C-alpha positions as CSV (number, residue, x, y, z in Angstrom):
1,M,66.1,-23.6,12.2
2,V,69.2,-26.8,12.0
3,D,71.4,-23.5,12.6
4,G,69.8,-22.0,15.1
5,P,68.0,-18.3,15.0
6,E,70.8,-16.0,14.4
7,A,71.3,-18.1,11.2
8,A,67.4,-17.7,10.8
9,L,67.3,-14.0,11.3
10,A,70.0,-13.9,8.0
11,E,67.9,-16.2,5.7
12,V,64.9,-14.2,6.5
13,D,66.5,-10.9,6.1
14,A,67.3,-12.0,2.8
15,L,63.9,-12.9,2.0
16,A,62.9,-9.6,3.2
17,Q,64.5,-8.0,-0.2
18,D,62.2,-9.8,-2.3
19,A,60.2,-7.4,-3.3
20,R,57.3,-10.1,-4.2
21,L,57.4,-10.3,-0.3
22,A,56.8,-6.5,0.7
23,G,53.6,-6.6,2.4
24,Y,53.1,-10.0,3.6
25,H,52.5,-9.9,7.3
26,Y,54.2,-13.3,8.0
27,L,57.0,-12.5,7.2
28,P,58.4,-9.8,10.3
29,A,55.9,-11.8,12.6
30,I,58.9,-14.9,11.6
31,R,61.3,-12.0,11.7
32,A,60.2,-10.9,14.7
33,D,60.6,-14.3,16.8
34,L,64.2,-15.1,16.0
35,P,65.3,-12.6,18.3
36,R,63.1,-13.4,20.1
37,Q,64.4,-16.2,20.9
38,L,67.5,-14.0,21.0
39,D,66.8,-12.4,24.0
40,R,66.7,-8.9,21.9
41,P,63.6,-7.2,23.0
42,A,63.8,-3.7,21.1
43,E,64.5,-5.2,17.8
44,T,61.2,-7.8,18.6
45,A,59.5,-5.3,19.6
46,R,60.0,-3.1,16.0
47,A,59.2,-6.3,14.1
48,Y,56.4,-7.1,15.7
49,Q,55.3,-4.1,15.6
50,A,55.4,-4.1,11.6
51,A,53.8,-7.6,11.7
52,L,50.9,-6.0,13.5
53,E,50.3,-2.7,10.7
54,L,50.4,-5.6,8.2
55,A,47.6,-7.8,9.7
56,D,44.4,-8.4,7.9
57,N,42.6,-9.9,10.7
58,N,41.5,-10.1,14.2
59,P,42.7,-12.9,15.9
60,E,46.5,-12.5,14.4
61,R,46.3,-8.5,15.8
62,D,46.0,-10.1,19.0
63,F,48.0,-12.3,18.8
64,L,50.9,-9.9,17.5
65,T,49.7,-7.2,20.4
66,T,50.0,-10.0,23.3
67,R,53.8,-10.3,22.4
68,L,54.2,-6.8,22.0
69,T,53.3,-7.0,25.8
70,P,56.2,-8.7,27.8
71,S,54.7,-11.8,29.7
72,P,55.4,-12.0,33.8
73,H,55.7,-15.8,32.7
74,P,58.4,-16.3,29.4
75,L,57.8,-19.5,28.1
76,T,61.1,-21.2,27.6
77,A,62.5,-22.6,24.6
78,S,61.9,-26.4,25.8
79,T,58.0,-25.0,26.2
80,R,57.2,-22.9,23.6
81,P,55.2,-24.5,20.6
82,P,56.3,-23.4,17.1
83,P,55.3,-20.3,15.9
84,I,52.9,-21.4,13.2
85,M,51.5,-23.2,15.4
86,E,50.5,-20.3,18.0
87,L,49.1,-18.8,15.4
88,W,47.1,-21.3,14.0
89,C,45.7,-22.1,17.4
90,L,44.3,-18.4,17.7
91,T,41.4,-19.8,15.7
92,K,38.4,-21.2,16.5
93,T,39.0,-24.6,14.7
94,C,42.0,-24.7,17.4
95,K,39.7,-23.9,20.2
96,Q,36.9,-26.3,18.9
97,R,39.9,-29.1,18.9
98,K,40.9,-27.9,22.7
99,S,37.7,-28.1,23.9
100,A,37.0,-31.8,22.5
101,T,40.0,-32.9,23.5
102,T,39.2,-31.7,27.4
103,T,35.8,-32.8,27.9
104,P,35.3,-36.2,29.4
C-alpha cells in the first residue's frame, strides 16, 4: 500500500467489478480492512458482514466476527499486523508455532 488505504480502496473496488471474483470472500475482507484503517466504522462493518457471509470455514468466520465487535483497545497502524497475517495466525499451524516459540 505505497499510496495508502484510500488508493488501495479504489483498486479493490475496481477488482470487485470483475465477475470472476464474485463470491471470493477475501475480497470483501480486504475491502473491510481498508476503511477500518481510515476510521469508517459503518463502511467497515458492512464489508466485514459481506465477508462473513461468504467465509467457508470456522476460523475465518471467528476472525471476521471479532472484527465486527469493536475492541476496547484498538490496535494502531504501528502495532497491527498485516490483515493476511492475522488470518493466517488463526490456523493451527500458527498456534503451534507460537507455543513452540514461547515454551522454554
